[in-house]
N, C-alpha and C positions, 0 to 999 in steps of 0.2 A: 261398871256395871249398870244392866237395864232391869235388874228386880223380876226377872224371868224364873219363875218357880218350875221345877222338872219335878213332879213325883209321879208314882205309878200304881196301878190296881193289879191286885193278884186274885182275881176271883176263883172260887172254888167250883164244886159241883152247883150248877144254876139247873133249875127245873124250864125245860124247854120242850115241850112235847114233840115238837118238829125232828129232834135229834134222835127220838126213837125209830123214825123212818129211813134214817140212813143204817139202821142196826135190824132193820126188817122186823120190827115189833109192832105191834098195835099199839095205841094210845095208852090202853089198861095195861099191856104188859109192860110197857115202859115205866109207868107209874110205880107199877110193882118191883121192876127191877131197881128204880130209883130208891124205893122205901128200904128195900134189902142192902143195897150195895152203899148208900149216901146217908139216910138217914139215920139208921141203925149205928153207924158208924161215926157219926159226929156228936161233938159234945153238946150242942144245943138242941139236939133231936129234930133238927128239919133241915131243908135244903132251901139254897138260897133262890131268890127270885131276880128276874132282870132288872126290878126297880130298886134292889139292894145297891149293885154295883153302879147304878145310875144316879142313885143318891149318893154313893162315895164321892162318884166321880163329880158330881155338882159341887161337894163340899171343897175337894181338893182344888176346883178352879175357882171358888169363891175367895171374897177377903177374909174370910174365917180361917183360912188355912195360909195366910199371910207368911207365916214364919216357918212353913214347912218346905223342904225344898230337896231333892234326891231321896224322897222315903219311900219304900214299897209298903203299900198298905193291903193286906191281906183282907179278904171278906169272904170265909168259907164256912161259917156255922161251926168253927171249933173242930174242923175236919182234920187239919194238920197236927192238932195236938194229941189226937187220939191213937 
């Protein structure tokens, strides 16, 4: 074995204002839609940010996660448990 770890991230809803354009929404309309759709239905009452996923990926790539492999790590503000 070469001590290579394989772990995965599974991000939930992420605040990304440019995604609203693909739904033909203004930035304000998209933020309102995110609040009604995701924030209201998440355990933590927040929507994830890109840096939340980046922080998780950074952890998984670090030596702090040296005992993890084959793990699926969900970062979704508790959206899946609601």
